[in-house]
Phi, psi and omega in degrees: 000311183296325183277351180072029182279147171280179182304313183299314179299313183296320179299313182300316179296326181278346179077034176232168175287158176298320180295316181296322178297314179298320176297312182295321178295314178299320178294318179296317178292324180295319180296314173300318184279336182082015176200178180238027177293116189297325179292319180295321182294318177299315178298316178296322175297318176300312178302313179298315177304311176302315182295319179299312181295323176298319180294324177292321179289342179267359176288156179301149183305321182295327177289322177298319179292320177300315178295320181298329185279350183282000000 
């Protein structure tokens, strides 16, 4: 999320298949939400992504530059 990677990129970084990454994300979200309603999980995923991006944007400029360089 923080790196802005799509599913394929995130899976590659983590060393798992894209399918395995998707399963892991859905399981984690279902556990956090307490259910496995796919619409609710999609909404939760978007909210989590937006929250992470807002927090990154609120970091001091020097920290943002350091993260961008990674």
